C-alpha positions, 0 to 999 in steps of 0.5 A, a space after each residue: 538485951 544490951 548492945 555494947 562495944 566488945 572487949 578482947 575478953 569477949 572474943 571467946 564468947 563470940 568465937 563459940 557461935 562464930 565457928 558454928 556459923 562458919 562451919 555450917 558454910 551457908 552465909 559466909 565465905 570465911 575459912 572453916 575450921 579456924 582456931 580461936 586465934 586464927 579467927 580473931 582477925 576475921 571478926 574483931 575490928 580495929 579502928 576506925 571500925 569496931 565490933 559490938 556484942 549483943 548480951 542477954 542474961 550475961 551471955 553473948 548472943 550476937 555480934 556485929 563488926 562495922 567500919 569503912 567499906 574501903 580505905 581512902 576514897 571509899 571510906 565514906 561508905 560503911 560496911 558491916 557483918 553480923 552473927 547471931 548465935 544459932 540458939 538465939 535466932 528469931 528473937 530480934 537479935 539481928 534486927 537490934 544489931 542492924 539498927 545499932 549499926 545504922 545508928 552508928 554509921 549515921 553518927 560517924 557521918 557515913 554516906 551509906 552502908 554497903 553489904 558486899 555479900 548477902 547470900 541469896 539463900 539466906 532469906 531471913 537476912 535478905 528480908 531483915 535488911 530490906 525491912 531496914 531499908 536496904 535495896 538489892 543493887 545486883 546479884 552475882 550469879 553462882 558466886 557463893 558455893 553453898 554446902 547443900 544448894 551448890 552455886 547460888 547468888 550473892 546480893 550486893 545491898 545498899 542503904 543510903 544515909 544521905 543524898 548522893 552529891 551531884 557529879 562534880 561536887 
């Protein structure tokens, strides 16, 4: 498997599983039923962020998007989102993308990575992020409307990449 920066030509290959995942409605609060063009700005990042793809045997099997969590005074903390083609789950694609994002954030001198929404019922993702060092800082009860489980919590997760500066510094 190779992870590389995505190109505009990769978007149709990502969109195939992007749409499946959004229409499942179990992990993202993105709109369902989007067209190829409606969905593009929801996933394809612009600078200073980027979108990458995981490719195996010439096929896109996963993608991640990353960049600053907030502009201005929050730009020193990164965020990221991940998609793995449902046909390719449990093959290490998510882990490889997660490790790539962590390395990228370190190289770009981010102080940490913040995940604003990890749906608590997405147990595989929660375990993966915890195994990579992320901590659950809190859970917002009932913040995600799961299609079969109803209102479930959203975890707020964080991975520090460098020690926090003392107050006033």
